[in-house]
C-alpha positions as CSV (number, residue, x, y, z in Angstrom):
1,M,16.6,-25.1,-27.6
2,M,13.3,-25.5,-25.7
3,R,10.6,-23.0,-26.6
4,T,8.8,-21.6,-23.6
5,L,5.1,-21.5,-23.3
6,Y,5.2,-17.7,-23.4
7,S,7.0,-17.6,-26.7
8,K,4.6,-20.2,-28.1
9,F,1.7,-18.2,-27.0
10,V,3.1,-15.0,-28.6
11,W,3.9,-16.7,-31.9
12,M,0.6,-18.4,-32.0
13,T,-1.2,-15.1,-31.3
14,L,0.7,-13.4,-34.0
15,L,0.1,-16.3,-36.4
16,I,-3.7,-16.1,-35.6
17,M,-3.6,-12.3,-36.2
18,F,-1.8,-12.8,-39.6
19,A,-4.1,-15.7,-40.6
20,S,-7.3,-13.7,-39.6
21,G,-6.0,-10.7,-41.5
22,T,-5.3,-12.7,-44.6
23,L,-8.7,-14.4,-44.4
24,G,-10.4,-11.1,-43.8
25,F,-8.6,-9.6,-46.8
26,M,-9.7,-12.5,-49.0
27,I,-13.3,-12.1,-47.9
28,V,-13.3,-8.3,-48.5
29,N,-11.6,-8.9,-51.9
30,T,-14.3,-11.5,-52.9
31,Y,-17.0,-9.1,-51.8
32,Y,-15.5,-6.3,-53.8
33,H,-15.3,-8.3,-57.0
34,Q,-18.8,-9.8,-56.6
35,N,-20.7,-6.8,-55.4
36,L,-18.8,-3.5,-55.4
37,K,-16.8,-3.6,-58.6
38,E,-19.7,-3.2,-61.0
39,K,-21.4,-0.6,-58.8
40,N,-18.2,1.4,-58.6
41,D,-18.0,1.3,-62.4
42,E,-21.6,2.5,-62.7
43,K,-21.1,5.3,-60.3
44,N,-18.1,6.6,-62.2
45,V,-20.0,6.4,-65.5
46,L,-22.7,8.6,-64.0
47,V,-20.0,11.1,-62.9
48,A,-18.4,11.1,-66.3
49,K,-21.8,11.6,-68.0
50,S,-22.6,14.5,-65.6
51,I,-19.4,16.1,-66.6
52,V,-20.3,15.8,-70.3
53,E,-23.8,17.2,-69.6
54,S,-22.2,20.1,-67.8
55,I,-20.0,20.8,-70.9
56,K,-23.1,20.7,-73.1
57,M,-25.2,22.9,-70.9
58,S,-22.7,25.5,-69.8
59,N,-21.6,26.5,-73.3
60,K,-18.1,27.0,-72.1
61,S,-15.9,28.8,-74.5
62,E,-12.8,27.4,-73.0
63,L,-13.0,23.6,-72.6
64,D,-9.5,23.2,-71.2
65,A,-10.2,25.6,-68.3
66,F,-13.4,23.8,-67.5
67,L,-11.9,20.3,-67.5
68,Q,-9.0,21.5,-65.5
69,S,-11.4,22.8,-62.8
70,I,-13.1,19.4,-62.7
71,G,-9.8,17.6,-62.4
72,N,-8.8,19.9,-59.5
73,T,-11.9,18.7,-57.6
74,G,-10.5,15.1,-57.3
75,Y,-10.7,13.5,-60.7
76,Q,-8.3,12.2,-63.3
77,L,-9.5,13.1,-66.8
78,Y,-8.1,12.1,-70.2
79,V,-9.6,13.5,-73.3
80,V,-9.0,12.3,-76.9
81,G,-10.4,14.2,-79.9
82,E,-11.3,12.8,-83.2
83,D,-8.2,14.5,-84.6
84,G,-6.1,12.3,-82.3
85,L,-5.1,15.2,-79.9
86,E,-4.7,13.9,-76.3
87,R,-5.0,16.0,-73.2
88,A,-4.9,15.1,-69.4
89,Y,-6.4,17.0,-66.5
90,G,-6.2,16.5,-62.8
91,G,-3.9,13.8,-61.4
92,E,-1.5,12.0,-63.6
93,F,-2.1,8.4,-64.8
94,R,0.7,6.1,-63.9
95,V,0.1,4.1,-67.1
96,K,-1.4,6.0,-70.0
97,R,-1.6,3.2,-72.5
98,I,-5.0,2.3,-73.9
99,D,-6.0,0.4,-76.9
100,K,-6.9,2.5,-80.0
101,S,-10.0,0.3,-80.6
102,I,-11.3,1.4,-77.2
103,V,-10.8,5.1,-78.0
104,E,-12.5,4.6,-81.4
105,S,-15.5,2.8,-79.8
106,V,-16.0,5.7,-77.4
107,L,-15.7,8.3,-80.2
108,N,-18.4,6.4,-82.0
109,G,-20.8,6.8,-79.1
110,E,-20.2,3.8,-76.9
111,T,-19.5,3.8,-73.2
112,Y,-16.3,2.2,-71.9
113,H,-16.6,0.2,-68.7
114,G,-12.9,-0.2,-67.9
115,M,-13.4,-0.5,-64.1
116,R,-15.8,-3.3,-64.5
117,E,-13.7,-5.1,-67.0
118,F,-10.4,-4.6,-65.2
119,P,-8.7,-8.0,-64.5
120,N,-9.8,-9.8,-61.3
121,E,-6.9,-9.0,-59.1
122,T,-7.0,-8.0,-55.5
123,F,-9.1,-5.0,-54.7
124,I,-5.9,-3.2,-53.7
125,T,-4.5,-3.5,-57.2
126,G,-7.9,-3.3,-58.8
127,Y,-9.5,-0.4,-57.1
128,F,-6.3,1.5,-56.6
129,S,-4.6,0.7,-59.9
130,N,-3.8,4.1,-61.4
131,E,-4.0,3.0,-65.1
132,L,-5.9,4.6,-67.9
133,T,-7.5,1.3,-68.8
134,N,-8.9,1.2,-65.2
135,S,-11.3,4.1,-65.9
136,V,-14.7,4.7,-67.6
137,G,-15.1,6.4,-70.9
138,V,-18.0,8.4,-72.4
139,P,-18.3,10.3,-75.7
140,F,-19.2,14.0,-76.0
141,T,-19.3,16.7,-78.7
142,Y,-17.8,20.1,-78.4
143,E,-17.9,22.8,-81.1
144,G,-18.9,20.2,-83.7
145,K,-16.1,17.8,-82.9
146,N,-16.3,14.4,-81.2
147,Y,-14.3,13.6,-78.1
148,A,-13.8,10.6,-75.8
149,L,-13.6,11.4,-72.1
150,F,-11.9,8.9,-69.8
151,Q,-12.4,9.5,-66.1
152,R,-11.5,7.9,-62.7
153,P,-11.2,9.3,-59.1
154,N,-7.9,10.7,-58.0
155,I,-7.0,8.2,-55.2
156,K,-4.3,10.4,-53.9
157,F,-6.7,13.3,-53.6
158,L,-9.2,11.1,-51.7
159,F,-6.6,10.2,-49.1
160,N,-6.9,13.4,-47.1
161,E,-6.2,14.0,-43.4
162,I,-9.2,12.0,-42.3
163,H,-7.9,8.9,-44.1
164,L,-4.5,9.4,-42.7
165,L,-5.9,9.7,-39.2
166,L,-8.0,6.5,-39.7
167,G,-4.9,4.7,-41.1
168,G,-2.9,5.9,-38.1
169,L,-5.7,4.8,-35.8
170,V,-5.6,1.2,-37.3
171,I,-1.8,1.1,-36.9
172,I,-1.9,2.3,-33.3
173,M,-4.7,-0.3,-32.5
174,I,-2.6,-3.1,-33.9
175,V,0.5,-2.0,-31.9
176,L,-1.4,-1.5,-28.7
177,S,-3.2,-4.9,-29.3
178,V,0.2,-6.6,-29.6
179,I,1.6,-4.9,-26.5
180,A,-1.6,-5.8,-24.5
181,M,-1.4,-9.4,-25.8
182,L,2.2,-9.6,-24.6
183,I,1.3,-8.3,-21.1
184,V,-1.7,-10.6,-20.8
185,A,0.3,-13.6,-22.0
186,K,3.0,-12.8,-19.4
187,K,0.4,-12.6,-16.6
188,M,-1.2,-15.9,-17.8
189,I,2.2,-17.6,-17.9
190,D,3.4,-16.3,-14.5
191,P,1.3,-18.8,-12.5
192,L,2.6,-21.7,-14.5
193,T,6.1,-20.5,-14.0
194,K,5.4,-20.4,-10.2
195,L,4.0,-23.9,-10.5
196,T,7.1,-25.1,-12.3
197,L,9.4,-23.6,-9.6
198,A,7.3,-25.2,-6.8
199,T,7.3,-28.5,-8.6
200,N,11.1,-28.4,-8.8
201,K,11.2,-27.8,-5.0
202,I,8.8,-30.7,-4.4
203,A,11.2,-32.9,-6.6
204,N,13.9,-32.0,-4.1
205,E,11.6,-33.0,-1.2
206,D,10.9,-29.4,-0.1
207,F,7.3,-29.8,0.8
208,Q,7.1,-26.5,2.6
209,A,7.3,-24.5,-0.7
210,E,4.5,-21.9,-0.8
211,L,2.4,-21.4,-3.9
212,S,0.9,-17.9,-4.0
213,I,-1.7,-18.5,-6.7
214,Y,-5.3,-17.7,-5.7
215,Q,-7.2,-17.3,-8.9
216,H,-10.8,-18.2,-9.5
217,D,-10.3,-20.0,-12.8
218,E,-8.8,-23.2,-14.2
219,I,-5.2,-22.2,-13.1
220,G,-6.6,-21.5,-9.6
221,Q,-8.1,-25.0,-9.5
222,L,-4.8,-26.4,-10.7
223,A,-3.0,-24.6,-7.9
224,D,-5.5,-25.9,-5.3
225,S,-5.0,-29.4,-6.6
226,F,-1.3,-28.9,-6.5
227,R,-1.5,-27.7,-2.8
228,N,-3.6,-30.8,-2.0
229,M,-1.1,-33.0,-3.7
230,V,1.8,-31.4,-1.8
231,K,0.0,-32.1,1.5
232,Q,-0.5,-35.7,0.6
233,L,3.1,-36.0,-0.5
234,D,4.3,-34.4,2.7
235,A,2.1,-36.8,4.7
236,S,3.3,-39.7,2.6
237,D,6.9,-38.7,3.1
238,R,6.5,-38.4,6.8
239,Y,4.8,-41.8,6.9
240,K,7.5,-43.3,4.8
241,K,10.2,-42.1,7.1
242,E,8.3,-43.2,10.2
243,F,7.6,-46.6,8.5
244,I,11.3,-47.1,7.8
245,S,12.2,-46.1,11.3
246,R,9.6,-48.6,12.8
247,V,10.7,-51.3,10.4
248,S,14.3,-50.7,11.3
249,H,13.5,-50.9,15.0
250,D,11.5,-54.1,14.6
251,F,14.4,-55.7,12.7
252,Q,17.1,-54.3,14.9
253,T,15.8,-55.5,18.3
254,P,15.5,-59.2,17.3
255,L,18.8,-59.1,15.5
256,L,20.5,-57.7,18.5
257,N,18.9,-60.4,20.7
258,I,20.0,-63.1,18.3
259,Q,23.5,-61.7,18.1
260,G,23.8,-61.4,21.9
261,Y,22.5,-64.9,22.7
262,A,24.6,-66.4,19.9
263,H,27.6,-64.8,21.4
264,L,26.8,-66.4,24.8
265,L,26.3,-69.7,23.1
266,E,29.7,-69.3,21.4
267,G,31.4,-69.2,24.8
268,G,30.5,-72.8,25.5
269,E,30.4,-72.4,29.3
270,L,26.7,-72.7,29.8
271,C,24.7,-75.3,31.6
272,A,22.2,-77.4,29.7
273,S,19.1,-75.4,30.8
274,D,20.7,-72.0,29.9
275,H,21.8,-73.4,26.6
276,L,18.3,-74.6,25.8
277,K,16.8,-71.3,27.0
278,Y,19.1,-69.2,24.7
279,V,18.4,-71.4,21.7
280,T,14.7,-71.1,22.3
281,I,15.0,-67.3,22.4
282,I,17.0,-67.2,19.2
283,Q,14.4,-69.4,17.5
284,Q,11.6,-67.1,18.8
285,E,13.3,-64.0,17.5
286,S,14.1,-65.6,14.2
287,K,10.4,-66.6,13.9
288,R,9.4,-63.1,14.8
289,L,11.7,-61.7,12.0
290,S,10.2,-64.1,9.5
291,N,6.7,-63.1,10.4
292,V,7.5,-59.4,10.1
293,M,9.0,-60.0,6.7
294,K,6.0,-62.0,5.5
295,Q,3.6,-59.4,6.6
296,L,5.6,-56.6,5.0
297,L,5.5,-58.5,1.8
298,V,1.7,-58.8,2.1
299,L,1.5,-55.1,2.7
300,T,3.7,-54.4,-0.3
301,S,1.4,-56.5,-2.5
302,F,-1.5,-54.3,-1.4
303,D,0.3,-51.2,-2.5
304,Q,0.2,-52.6,-6.1
305,A,-3.3,-52.4,-7.5
306,N,-2.9,-55.5,-9.7
307,S,-2.7,-57.8,-6.7
308,R,-6.4,-57.3,-5.9
309,T,-7.8,-59.0,-9.0
310,K,-8.0,-62.6,-7.9
311,K,-11.6,-62.7,-7.0
312,E,-14.1,-65.5,-7.2
313,V,-17.3,-66.8,-5.7
314,F,-16.8,-69.2,-2.7
315,S,-18.5,-70.4,0.4
316,L,-17.7,-68.2,3.3
317,D,-19.1,-70.4,6.0
318,R,-17.0,-73.3,4.7
319,Q,-13.9,-71.2,4.8
320,L,-14.5,-70.1,8.4
321,K,-15.0,-73.7,9.5
322,Q,-11.7,-74.6,7.8
323,V,-9.9,-71.8,9.6
324,I,-11.4,-72.8,13.0
325,Q,-10.2,-76.4,12.4
326,K,-6.6,-75.1,11.9
327,F,-6.6,-73.6,15.3
328,R,-8.4,-76.5,17.0
329,W,-5.2,-77.7,18.7
330,L,-4.4,-74.2,20.1
331,L,-7.9,-73.8,21.4
332,D,-7.7,-77.1,23.2
333,E,-4.3,-76.2,24.6
334,K,-5.5,-72.9,26.0
335,E,-8.8,-74.4,27.2
336,I,-10.8,-72.0,25.1
337,S,-14.3,-73.1,24.0
338,I,-15.6,-71.8,20.7
339,N,-19.3,-71.2,19.8
340,I,-20.1,-70.9,16.2
341,K,-23.2,-69.8,14.3
342,L,-22.5,-70.0,10.6
343,N,-25.3,-69.6,8.1
344,P,-24.6,-70.8,4.5
345,V,-23.3,-67.7,2.7
346,N,-21.5,-67.3,-0.7
347,V,-19.4,-64.2,-1.3
348,Y,-17.4,-62.8,-4.2
349,G,-13.8,-62.0,-3.2
350,D,-10.2,-63.1,-2.9
351,S,-10.5,-66.3,-0.9
352,E,-6.7,-66.4,-0.1
353,M,-6.7,-62.8,1.3
354,L,-10.0,-63.2,3.2
355,E,-8.6,-66.5,4.7
356,Y,-5.7,-64.4,6.1
357,V,-8.3,-62.0,7.7
358,W,-10.1,-64.8,9.6
359,E,-6.8,-66.4,10.6
360,N,-5.5,-63.1,12.0
361,L,-8.6,-62.2,13.8
362,L,-9.1,-65.7,15.3
363,S,-5.4,-65.8,16.2
364,N,-5.7,-62.5,18.1
365,A,-8.9,-63.7,19.8
366,I,-7.0,-66.8,21.1
367,K,-3.7,-65.0,21.9
368,Y,-5.3,-62.3,24.0
369,N,-8.0,-64.5,25.6
370,H,-8.1,-65.9,29.2
371,S,-7.5,-69.5,29.9
372,P,-10.1,-70.9,30.2
373,G,-12.1,-68.6,27.9
374,E,-14.6,-68.3,25.2
375,I,-14.8,-67.2,21.6
376,H,-18.1,-66.6,19.7
377,I,-18.1,-66.6,15.8
378,D,-21.3,-65.6,14.0
379,L,-21.9,-65.4,10.2
380,E,-25.2,-63.7,9.1
381,E,-26.5,-62.4,5.9
382,S,-28.7,-59.3,5.9
383,V,-30.5,-57.4,3.2
384,E,-27.5,-55.1,2.7
385,N,-24.4,-57.1,3.5
386,V,-22.7,-60.2,5.0
387,C,-21.6,-59.8,8.6
388,V,-18.9,-61.8,10.4
389,T,-18.6,-61.3,14.2
390,I,-15.7,-62.6,16.3
391,Q,-16.0,-62.0,20.0
392,D,-13.5,-63.1,22.7
393,S,-13.5,-63.0,26.5
394,G,-10.0,-61.7,26.8
395,S,-8.5,-58.7,28.6
396,G,-9.6,-56.2,26.0
397,N,-7.7,-53.0,25.2
398,K,-7.7,-49.9,27.2
399,D,-7.1,-47.8,24.1
400,T,-10.6,-47.2,22.7
401,N,-9.3,-45.2,19.8
402,Y,-10.1,-48.0,17.4
403,N,-8.7,-46.2,14.3
404,K,-5.2,-46.6,15.8
405,W,-5.6,-50.4,16.0
406,T,-5.3,-50.7,12.2
407,E,-2.3,-48.4,11.9
408,R,0.9,-50.1,10.8
409,F,3.2,-51.1,13.7
410,Y,0.5,-50.1,16.3
411,R,1.4,-51.6,19.7
412,E,-1.1,-53.0,22.1
413,D,-1.6,-51.6,25.6
414,E,0.2,-52.9,28.6
415,A,-2.5,-55.5,29.3
416,R,-1.7,-57.2,26.0
417,S,2.0,-56.5,25.8
418,T,2.6,-59.1,28.4
419,Q,1.5,-61.7,25.9
420,I,3.3,-63.0,22.8
421,E,4.6,-59.8,21.1
422,G,3.2,-59.3,17.6
423,S,4.6,-57.2,14.8
424,G,1.9,-54.6,14.8
425,L,1.1,-55.3,11.2
426,G,-1.7,-57.9,11.4
427,L,-4.7,-55.6,11.7
428,A,-3.2,-53.2,9.2
429,I,-3.2,-56.0,6.7
430,V,-6.7,-57.0,7.7
431,Q,-7.9,-53.5,7.1
432,E,-6.2,-53.4,3.7
433,V,-7.9,-56.7,2.6
434,I,-11.4,-55.6,3.8
435,Q,-11.1,-52.2,2.1
436,S,-10.0,-53.9,-1.1
437,H,-13.3,-55.8,-0.9
438,E,-15.2,-52.5,-0.3
439,G,-16.1,-53.8,3.2
440,M,-15.9,-52.3,6.7
441,L,-14.0,-53.3,9.8
442,S,-15.1,-52.2,13.3
443,F,-14.3,-52.9,16.9
444,E,-16.4,-52.9,20.1
445,S,-15.4,-53.4,23.7
446,V,-17.5,-56.0,25.5
447,A,-18.4,-55.6,29.2
448,P,-17.1,-56.7,31.6
449,H,-14.1,-57.7,29.4
450,G,-13.4,-58.8,25.9
451,T,-13.4,-57.5,22.4
452,R,-15.9,-57.8,19.5
453,V,-14.6,-57.6,15.9
454,I,-17.2,-57.0,13.2
455,V,-16.5,-57.5,9.5
456,R,-19.1,-56.4,6.9
457,L,-18.7,-57.4,3.3
458,N,-20.9,-56.7,0.3
459,K,-23.4,-59.3,-0.7
460,L,-22.9,-61.4,-3.8
């Protein structure tokens, strides 16, 4: 059975109380034996001697009555005469056994330090042990006879109403402390219980679950972090669903076109021109599906942090020249002139991914350019960074909200939609690559028409 945090807290607190009580008892016991035990013995010896002096000075004719009055004031007395007669006054000793040699030594004038010599047990069993050996003994003479007086305080007599009140106070304090601890523990655990319930709701994709915890402590900070996490999960969940919907649409439309034109080709009653037209459409749609799939795979790789570790130092100007050479045939076909200004620059990065960036940006500059048209590519190195600029003379984009351009599945405006339809993933991938290199991607509209794309990368 799983133990709750509340039960653990309660048991741990009780254990700490018990351990601290035990440790405190040991400390007090050590202090008693090392400091108080001998002083207690000395104090009682003085009391016993003062009783003896009172006997000598008072000339009491009745010793029993005098000793009984002393015993009634809170002392336990035990008197042994040289004739062996034993008498007790005041409270009763629990154990009256005492070695005869001790009695003889006191009768011979020595002082007995029984409290000091009592075995080193706990102060409970030492101080409170009601044994005759746990007393002090002094000699005295009465009417020409020697006596041994053994004395110790009557512990029962000492425990009067005040001591009972103090004992009750300690017990009440302990009980109230335990109750208060249980209440405080419950209040401390309640926010964690709420967090657990809210977590279970989040696990069931209920992102609207409210968390009513507003404390100014570590739990409050945890609750704030939890709420921020829920917002991010909610946004991620909405994006995931939207992403799936957009991907489904981008796959469904080409597949329906392929299926429809394949059905027409299956009929076999088409002229040669229509047959070629439908085959061409099927090829274009298949190519579009393939491109979307490739770009999705690239995006997926960027969702895995380990895919961004293939970095090396390479010549960026040389890479740009190689990319431009790849598109030379398309530039000639569309009658687009290209002007380049590439300074020698080395950068540290993933050459394969950055090559995809230049290919995508140059492809867009060609795709959405006029025929004839122009493209300008500049590579410069400043004090802070490396800057690549690609500017075309195309139709531009009426949507100047440049942040949308790098969203996944973003569609161009009407001016560009008449061109070859893209997947809407290219610039999103470009943005991912540049961000993985701690760079920055920005766009500018060029008057009277055209677009300038600026890529800034950190210097080597």
